[in-house]
N, CA, C and O atoms as a GROMACS GRO file, in nm:
protein
  280
    1UNK      N    1  10.468   7.611   7.829
    1UNK     CA    2  10.434   7.694   7.942
    1UNK      C    3  10.556   7.702   8.034
    1UNK      O    4  10.625   7.603   8.057
    2UNK      N    5  10.579   7.819   8.086
    2UNK     CA    6  10.692   7.843   8.173
    2UNK      C    7  10.653   7.803   8.316
    2UNK      O    8  10.548   7.841   8.367
    3UNK      N    9  10.741   7.727   8.378
    3UNK     CA   10  10.716   7.684   8.516
    3UNK      C   11  10.809   7.758   8.610
    3UNK      O   12  10.903   7.826   8.568
    4UNK      N   13  10.782   7.743   8.737
    4UNK     CA   14  10.867   7.805   8.840
    4UNK      C   15  11.009   7.748   8.833
    4UNK      O   16  11.106   7.820   8.852
    5UNK      N   17  11.020   7.618   8.807
    5UNK     CA   18  11.154   7.556   8.797
    5UNK      C   19  11.232   7.614   8.679
    5UNK      O   20  11.352   7.636   8.690
    6UNK      N   21  11.164   7.637   8.569
    6UNK     CA   22  11.231   7.696   8.453
    6UNK      C   23  11.279   7.836   8.480
    6UNK      O   24  11.390   7.874   8.441
    7UNK      N   25  11.197   7.914   8.548
    7UNK     CA   26  11.235   8.051   8.583
    7UNK      C   27  11.352   8.050   8.682
    7UNK      O   28  11.445   8.129   8.669
    8UNK      N   29  11.347   7.961   8.780
    8UNK     CA   30  11.456   7.956   8.878
    8UNK      C   31  11.586   7.911   8.814
    8UNK      O   32  11.693   7.961   8.851
    9UNK      N   33  11.580   7.819   8.720
    9UNK     CA   34  11.702   7.776   8.649
    9UNK      C   35  11.759   7.891   8.566
    9UNK      O   36  11.881   7.907   8.557
   10UNK      N   37  11.671   7.971   8.505
   10UNK     CA   38  11.717   8.086   8.428
   10UNK      C   39  11.784   8.189   8.518
   10UNK      O   40  11.887   8.246   8.482
   11UNK      N   41  11.726   8.213   8.635
   11UNK     CA   42  11.784   8.309   8.729
   11UNK      C   43  11.919   8.258   8.780
   11UNK      O   44  12.014   8.336   8.792
   12UNK      N   45  11.928   8.131   8.810
   12UNK     CA   46  12.055   8.074   8.856
   12UNK      C   47  12.162   8.089   8.747
   12UNK      O   48  12.275   8.126   8.777
   13UNK      N   49  12.125   8.062   8.623
   13UNK     CA   50  12.220   8.076   8.512
   13UNK      C   51  12.266   8.221   8.497
   13UNK      O   52  12.385   8.247   8.477
   14UNK      N   53  12.172   8.315   8.507
   14UNK     CA   54  12.208   8.456   8.497
   14UNK      C   55  12.299   8.500   8.610
   14UNK      O   56  12.392   8.578   8.588
   15UNK      N   57  12.274   8.451   8.729
   15UNK     CA   58  12.359   8.486   8.844
   15UNK      C   59  12.500   8.431   8.822
   15UNK      O   60  12.598   8.500   8.846
   16UNK      N   61  12.509   8.307   8.777
   16UNK     CA   62  12.641   8.246   8.755
   16UNK      C   63  12.718   8.320   8.646
   16UNK      O   64  12.835   8.354   8.664
   17UNK      N   65  12.652   8.345   8.533
   17UNK     CA   66  12.720   8.416   8.424
   17UNK      C   67  12.759   8.558   8.464
   17UNK      O   68  12.869   8.603   8.434
   18UNK      N   69  12.669   8.627   8.532
   18UNK     CA   70  12.699   8.762   8.576
   18UNK      C   71  12.817   8.768   8.671
   18UNK      O   72  12.902   8.856   8.661
   19UNK      N   73  12.822   8.674   8.765
   19UNK     CA   74  12.932   8.672   8.861
   19UNK      C   75  13.064   8.641   8.792
   19UNK      O   76  13.167   8.701   8.823
   20UNK      N   77  13.062   8.548   8.698
   20UNK     CA   78  13.186   8.514   8.626
   20UNK      C   79  13.234   8.632   8.544
   20UNK      O   80  13.353   8.665   8.547
   21UNK      N   81  13.144   8.696   8.470
   21UNK     CA   82  13.184   8.810   8.387
   21UNK      C   83  13.230   8.928   8.472
   21UNK      O   84  13.324   8.997   8.436
   22UNK      N   85  13.164   8.951   8.585
   22UNK     CA   86  13.205   9.059   8.674
   22UNK      C   87  13.344   9.032   8.732
   22UNK      O   88  13.425   9.124   8.742
   23UNK      N   89  13.371   8.907   8.770
   23UNK     CA   90  13.502   8.872   8.825
   23UNK      C   91  13.610   8.890   8.718
   23UNK      O   92  13.717   8.944   8.746
   24UNK      N   93  13.583   8.844   8.596
   24UNK     CA   94  13.680   8.860   8.488
   24UNK      C   95  13.705   9.008   8.460
   24UNK      O   96  13.820   9.049   8.440
   25UNK      N   97  13.598   9.087   8.457
   25UNK     CA   98  13.612   9.231   8.435
   25UNK      C   99  13.700   9.295   8.543
   25UNK      O  100  13.787   9.376   8.512
   26UNK      N  101  13.677   9.260   8.668
   26UNK     CA  102  13.757   9.315   8.777
   26UNK      C  103  13.903   9.274   8.766
   26UNK      O  104  13.992   9.354   8.795
   27UNK      N  105  13.928   9.149   8.725
   27UNK     CA  106  14.067   9.104   8.712
   27UNK      C  107  14.137   9.176   8.596
   27UNK      O  108  14.255   9.210   8.607
   28UNK      N  109  14.066   9.200   8.488
   28UNK     CA  110  14.127   9.273   8.375
   28UNK      C  111  14.155   9.417   8.416
   28UNK      O  112  14.263   9.470   8.386
   29UNK      N  113  14.061   9.480   8.482
   29UNK     CA  114  14.082   9.618   8.527
   29UNK      C  115  14.189   9.626   8.634
   29UNK      O  116  14.259   9.727   8.645
   30UNK      N  117  14.204   9.522   8.713
   30UNK     CA  118  14.305   9.519   8.818
   30UNK      C  119  14.445   9.523   8.757
   30UNK      O  120  14.536   9.585   8.813
   31UNK      N  121  14.463   9.458   8.644
   31UNK     CA  122  14.594   9.459   8.578
   31UNK      C  123  14.624   9.593   8.513
   31UNK      O  124  14.740   9.633   8.503
   32UNK      N  125  14.520   9.663   8.468
   32UNK     CA  126  14.540   9.786   8.393
   32UNK      C  127  14.552   9.912   8.476
   32UNK      O  128  14.628  10.002   8.439
   33UNK      N  129  14.482   9.923   8.585
   33UNK     CA  130  14.478  10.047   8.663
   33UNK      C  131  14.554  10.030   8.794
   33UNK      O  132  14.507   9.965   8.887
   34UNK      N  133  14.672  10.089   8.799
   34UNK     CA  134  14.755  10.073   8.919
   34UNK      C  135  14.700  10.152   9.036
   34UNK      O  136  14.707  10.106   9.150
   35UNK      N  137  14.645  10.271   9.011
   35UNK     CA  138  14.597  10.353   9.121
   35UNK      C  139  14.462  10.305   9.177
   35UNK      O  140  14.422  10.347   9.286
   36UNK      N  141  14.393  10.219   9.104
   36UNK     CA  142  14.264  10.168   9.149
   36UNK      C  143  14.267  10.019   9.183
   36UNK      O  144  14.163   9.953   9.183
   37UNK      N  145  14.383   9.968   9.213
   37UNK     CA  146  14.396   9.825   9.240
   37UNK      C  147  14.318   9.781   9.363
   37UNK      O  148  14.254   9.676   9.361
   38UNK      N  149  14.323   9.859   9.469
   38UNK     CA  150  14.252   9.819   9.591
   38UNK      C  151  14.101   9.818   9.567
   38UNK      O  152  14.030   9.733   9.620
   39UNK      N  153  14.053   9.912   9.488
   39UNK     CA  154  13.910   9.920   9.459
   39UNK      C  155  13.864   9.797   9.381
   39UNK      O  156  13.760   9.739   9.414
   40UNK      N  157  13.938   9.758   9.278
   40UNK     CA  158  13.897   9.643   9.197
   40UNK      C  159  13.922   9.511   9.269
   40UNK      O  160  13.850   9.414   9.245
   41UNK      N  161  14.021   9.507   9.356
   41UNK     CA  162  14.043   9.386   9.437
   41UNK      C  163  13.925   9.366   9.532
   41UNK      O  164  13.879   9.253   9.551
   42UNK      N  165  13.877   9.474   9.591
   42UNK     CA  166  13.762   9.466   9.680
   42UNK      C  167  13.636   9.427   9.603
   42UNK      O  168  13.556   9.348   9.652
   43UNK      N  169  13.619   9.481   9.483
   43UNK     CA  170  13.503   9.445   9.402
   43UNK      C  171  13.507   9.298   9.362
   43UNK      O  172  13.403   9.232   9.360
   44UNK      N  173  13.624   9.247   9.329
   44UNK     CA  174  13.636   9.106   9.293
   44UNK      C  175  13.603   9.017   9.413
   44UNK      O  176  13.536   8.915   9.399
   45UNK      N  177  13.651   9.057   9.531
   45UNK     CA  178  13.621   8.980   9.652
   45UNK      C  179  13.471   8.982   9.682
   45UNK      O  180  13.414   8.879   9.719
   46UNK      N  181  13.409   9.097   9.667
   46UNK     CA  182  13.265   9.107   9.689
   46UNK      C  183  13.185   9.026   9.588
   46UNK      O  184  13.080   8.972   9.620
   47UNK      N  185  13.235   9.016   9.466
   47UNK     CA  186  13.169   8.934   9.364
   47UNK      C  187  13.173   8.787   9.403
   47UNK      O  188  13.074   8.716   9.389
   48UNK      N  189  13.286   8.742   9.452
   48UNK     CA  190  13.298   8.603   9.496
   48UNK      C  191  13.206   8.577   9.616
   48UNK      O  192  13.141   8.473   9.622
   49UNK      N  193  13.202   8.670   9.710
   49UNK     CA  194  13.114   8.654   9.825
   49UNK      C  195  12.967   8.651   9.783
   49UNK      O  196  12.889   8.571   9.836
   50UNK      N  197  12.929   8.736   9.689
   50UNK     CA  198  12.792   8.736   9.638
   50UNK      C  199  12.758   8.601   9.573
   50UNK      O  200  12.650   8.547   9.595
   51UNK      N  201  12.851   8.548   9.494
   51UNK     CA  202  12.828   8.421   9.427
   51UNK      C  203  12.809   8.308   9.528
   51UNK      O  204  12.719   8.226   9.514
   52UNK      N  205  12.892   8.304   9.629
   52UNK     CA  206  12.881   8.200   9.732
   52UNK      C  207  12.748   8.214   9.805
   52UNK      O  208  12.681   8.114   9.831
   53UNK      N  209  12.710   8.336   9.839
   53UNK     CA  210  12.583   8.359   9.908
   53UNK      C  211  12.465   8.318   9.819
   53UNK      O  212  12.372   8.253   9.867
   54UNK      N  213  12.469   8.354   9.692
   54UNK     CA  214  12.359   8.321   9.601
   54UNK      C  215  12.346   8.170   9.582
   54UNK      O  216  12.234   8.118   9.582
   55UNK      N  217  12.457   8.101   9.568
   55UNK     CA  218  12.451   7.955   9.553
   55UNK      C  219  12.401   7.890   9.682
   55UNK      O  220  12.328   7.791   9.678
   56UNK      N  221  12.439   7.946   9.796
   56UNK     CA  222  12.393   7.890   9.923
   56UNK      C  223  12.242   7.904   9.938
   56UNK      O  224  12.176   7.813   9.989
   57UNK      N  225  12.188   8.015   9.895
   57UNK     CA  226  12.044   8.036   9.903
   57UNK      C  227  11.970   7.931   9.821
   57UNK      O  228  11.871   7.874   9.867
   58UNK      N  229  12.018   7.905   9.700
   58UNK     CA  230  11.951   7.805   9.615
   58UNK      C  231  11.964   7.665   9.674
   58UNK      O  232  11.870   7.586   9.663
   59UNK      N  233  12.077   7.634   9.735
   59UNK     CA  234  12.093   7.502   9.794
   59UNK      C  235  12.004   7.486   9.918
   59UNK      O  236  11.948   7.379   9.940
   60UNK      N  237  11.992   7.591   9.997
   60UNK     CA  238  11.903   7.585  10.113
   60UNK      C  239  11.758   7.567  10.068
   60UNK      O  240  11.683   7.493  10.130
   61UNK      N  241  11.719   7.634   9.960
   61UNK     CA  242  11.584   7.618   9.904
   61UNK      C  243  11.560   7.474   9.864
   61UNK      O  244  11.453   7.418   9.891
   62UNK      N  245  11.657   7.413   9.798
   62UNK     CA  246  11.643   7.273   9.756
   62UNK      C  247  11.632   7.180   9.876
   62UNK      O  248  11.553   7.085   9.874
   63UNK      N  249  11.711   7.205   9.979
   63UNK     CA  250  11.705   7.121  10.100
   63UNK      C  251  11.570   7.134  10.167
   63UNK      O  252  11.513   7.033  10.210
   64UNK      N  253  11.518   7.255  10.177
   64UNK     CA  254  11.387   7.276  10.240
   64UNK      C  255  11.278   7.209  10.160
   64UNK      O  256  11.190   7.144  10.218
   65UNK      N  257  11.281   7.221  10.027
   65UNK     CA  258  11.178   7.156   9.944
   65UNK      C  259  11.189   7.005   9.954
   65UNK      O  260  11.087   6.937   9.955
   66UNK      N  261  11.310   6.951   9.962
   66UNK     CA  262  11.328   6.807   9.976
   66UNK      C  263  11.276   6.760  10.111
   66UNK      O  264  11.210   6.657  10.121
   67UNK      N  265  11.305   6.837  10.216
   67UNK     CA  266  11.266   6.798  10.352
   67UNK      C  267  11.114   6.798  10.368
   67UNK      O  268  11.058   6.706  10.427
   68UNK      N  269  11.050   6.899  10.316
   68UNK     CA  270  10.906   6.908  10.332
   68UNK      C  271  10.828   6.837  10.220
   68UNK      O  272  10.705   6.833  10.224
   69UNK      N  273  10.898   6.783  10.123
   69UNK     CA  274  10.835   6.703  10.019
   69UNK      C  275  10.752   6.781   9.920
   69UNK      O  276  10.656   6.727   9.864
   70UNK      N  277  10.786   6.905   9.898
   70UNK     CA  278  10.709   6.988   9.805
   70UNK      C  279  10.764   6.976   9.666
   70UNK      O  280  10.712   7.039   9.573
   0.00000   0.00000   0.00000
């Protein structure tokens, strides 16, 4: 049976893999397209910011669950 913890671990894994692949894709495209460098640099920066925000949300959730004993 699938539990909430299993689903949340799957979502965390998908977010991590997606962010890594998106960052790699942006870096590869950054090397290839000279006229679109600013666009891909901004996309790579936004990917890193999204990853930090997503990880922070999961850590805050864990702290709240630990604090309230759920």
